C-alpha positions as CSV (number, residue, x, y, z in Angstrom):
1,M,55.5,37.1,29.7
2,L,58.3,37.3,32.3
3,I,62.0,37.8,31.9
4,R,64.1,36.8,34.9
5,S,67.5,35.6,36.0
6,A,68.1,31.9,35.3
7,E,68.4,29.6,38.2
8,T,70.2,26.3,38.3
9,A,66.8,24.7,38.8
10,D,66.0,25.9,35.2
11,A,68.9,23.8,33.8
12,E,66.7,20.8,32.7
13,R,64.3,23.0,30.7
14,L,67.2,25.1,29.2
15,L,69.0,21.9,28.2
16,E,65.8,20.6,26.6
17,I,65.7,23.7,24.5
18,Y,69.5,23.6,23.7
19,S,69.6,19.8,22.9
20,Y,67.6,20.2,19.7
21,Y,70.2,22.7,18.4
22,V,73.0,20.2,19.2
23,T,71.4,17.1,17.8
24,D,69.3,18.4,14.9
25,T,71.0,21.6,13.7
26,A,74.4,23.2,13.0
27,V,73.3,26.3,14.9
28,S,75.5,25.0,17.7
29,F,78.8,23.5,16.7
30,E,78.7,21.4,19.8
31,I,78.5,17.7,18.7
32,E,77.4,16.0,21.9
33,V,74.6,17.2,24.2
34,P,76.2,18.2,27.6
35,S,75.0,16.4,30.7
36,L,72.6,18.0,33.0
37,E,75.3,18.5,35.6
38,E,77.6,20.1,33.0
39,F,74.8,22.4,31.9
40,R,74.1,23.4,35.5
41,N,77.8,24.2,35.9
42,R,77.7,26.4,32.8
43,I,74.8,28.4,34.2
44,E,76.5,28.8,37.6
45,T,79.8,29.9,36.0
46,I,78.2,32.5,33.8
47,R,76.0,33.9,36.5
48,K,79.0,34.7,38.7
49,N,79.9,37.6,36.4
50,Y,77.3,38.1,33.7
51,P,73.5,38.1,33.2
52,Y,71.8,34.8,32.3
53,L,68.2,35.4,31.5
54,V,65.2,33.2,30.8
55,L,61.9,34.2,29.2
56,E,58.7,32.6,30.5
57,D,55.3,32.7,28.9
58,D,52.4,31.2,30.7
59,G,54.9,29.8,33.2
60,V,56.9,27.9,30.6
61,I,60.5,28.9,29.7
62,Q,60.5,29.6,26.0
63,G,64.1,30.8,25.6
64,Y,67.2,32.1,27.2
65,A,70.1,34.5,26.6
66,Y,73.3,35.1,28.4
67,A,76.6,36.9,28.1
68,G,80.1,35.6,28.7
69,P,83.6,36.9,28.4
70,F,84.7,37.8,24.9
71,K,88.4,37.3,25.9
72,T,89.8,37.0,29.3
73,R,92.5,39.7,29.2
74,A,91.7,42.8,31.3
75,A,91.6,45.2,28.3
76,Y,88.6,43.3,27.0
77,S,86.6,43.9,30.2
78,H,84.0,46.1,28.3
79,C,83.3,43.4,25.7
80,V,81.1,40.2,25.9
81,E,80.0,37.4,23.7
82,V,76.2,37.0,23.7
83,T,74.2,33.8,23.1
84,I,70.5,33.2,22.7
85,Y,68.3,30.1,22.2
86,I,64.6,30.0,21.7
87,D,62.5,26.8,21.9
88,R,62.2,25.5,18.4
89,N,58.4,25.6,18.6
90,A,58.2,29.1,20.0
91,K,59.7,31.2,17.2
92,G,57.9,34.2,15.7
93,H,56.5,35.5,19.0
94,G,59.2,38.2,19.6
95,Y,60.8,36.3,22.4
96,G,64.3,36.8,20.9
97,R,64.0,40.5,20.7
98,K,62.6,40.8,24.2
99,L,65.4,38.6,25.6
100,Y,68.2,40.5,23.8
101,E,66.7,43.9,24.8
102,A,66.7,42.8,28.5
103,L,70.2,41.3,28.2
104,E,71.5,44.6,26.7
105,A,69.9,46.7,29.4
106,A,71.5,44.4,32.1
107,L,74.9,44.6,30.3
108,Q,74.8,48.4,30.0
109,K,74.3,48.6,33.8
110,Q,77.6,46.6,34.1
111,G,79.4,49.0,31.9
112,I,79.6,46.7,28.9
113,L,80.1,48.6,25.6
114,N,80.7,45.9,22.9
115,L,78.6,42.9,22.2
116,Y,79.9,40.1,19.9
117,A,77.9,37.2,18.5
118,C,79.6,34.1,17.0
119,I,77.1,32.6,14.5
120,G,77.3,29.5,12.3
121,V,76.3,30.2,8.7
122,P,75.9,28.0,5.7
123,A,77.6,28.5,2.4
124,E,74.2,27.3,1.1
125,E,71.2,26.9,3.4
126,D,70.4,23.2,4.1
127,E,68.2,21.3,6.5
128,Y,70.6,21.9,9.4
129,L,71.4,25.6,9.1
130,S,69.9,28.7,7.6
131,D,70.9,32.4,7.6
132,D,68.1,33.1,10.2
133,S,70.4,33.8,13.1
134,E,72.6,36.2,11.1
135,H,69.4,38.0,9.9
136,F,68.0,38.2,13.4
137,H,71.2,39.8,14.7
138,A,71.4,42.2,11.8
139,H,67.8,43.2,12.6
140,M,68.8,43.7,16.3
141,G,71.5,46.2,15.2
142,Y,74.6,43.9,14.9
143,R,76.9,44.4,12.0
144,L,79.1,41.7,10.3
145,I,82.7,42.1,11.2
146,G,84.3,38.9,10.0
147,R,83.8,35.5,8.4
148,F,85.7,32.3,8.9
149,R,85.2,29.9,6.0
150,L,84.7,26.2,6.4
151,C,85.7,26.2,10.1
152,G,83.0,24.0,11.6
153,R,82.2,20.4,10.5
154,K,79.0,18.8,11.6
155,F,76.7,16.2,9.9
156,G,79.4,15.5,7.4
157,R,79.3,19.1,6.1
158,W,81.5,22.2,6.5
159,Y,80.0,25.4,7.7
160,D,81.3,29.0,8.0
161,M,81.2,31.1,11.1
162,V,80.7,34.8,11.3
163,W,81.3,37.4,14.0
164,M,78.8,40.2,14.4
165,E,79.2,43.2,16.7
166,K,76.9,45.8,18.3
167,M,78.0,48.8,20.3
168,I,75.7,49.6,23.2
169,G,77.6,52.4,24.9
170,E,79.8,55.4,24.4
171,H,83.6,54.8,24.3
172,D,85.4,57.6,26.1
173,G,88.6,59.1,24.7
174,K,88.2,57.7,21.2
């Protein structure tokens, strides 16, 4: 198993992983699969300021995780929003934990203190969305800090969205 920085050459495989979450689930609230060019641009943009990691097992990318700005104002410079996607056929191997641990270590080196995850959640689990992501983040040490009800509509259904937070550093002067 290898965790490394994503390259634009990885875009096709990463988009393959992500496409499933767009077309077959409400995990992503994106409705249309982005083009390969758009996805490459997203990788390049993120990599300018934040880590964008991939996990390979036996030479095949099985998942990826990255951080991006939480908000763009300067006072938020110690905060990021984190994102993770694992190949739908590769769950249960600990890839998510390993990716998030590597992402947290890289972010700590950058002086990041607060991690935020925006997660789609169902009022009731259905074939498009479960509580798995919320449970995964809780298991990784995130805590629920807010819920927006009926804010995302996909597949003709309304879904909630939660924000979860994890502190990974000491806040001076608090």
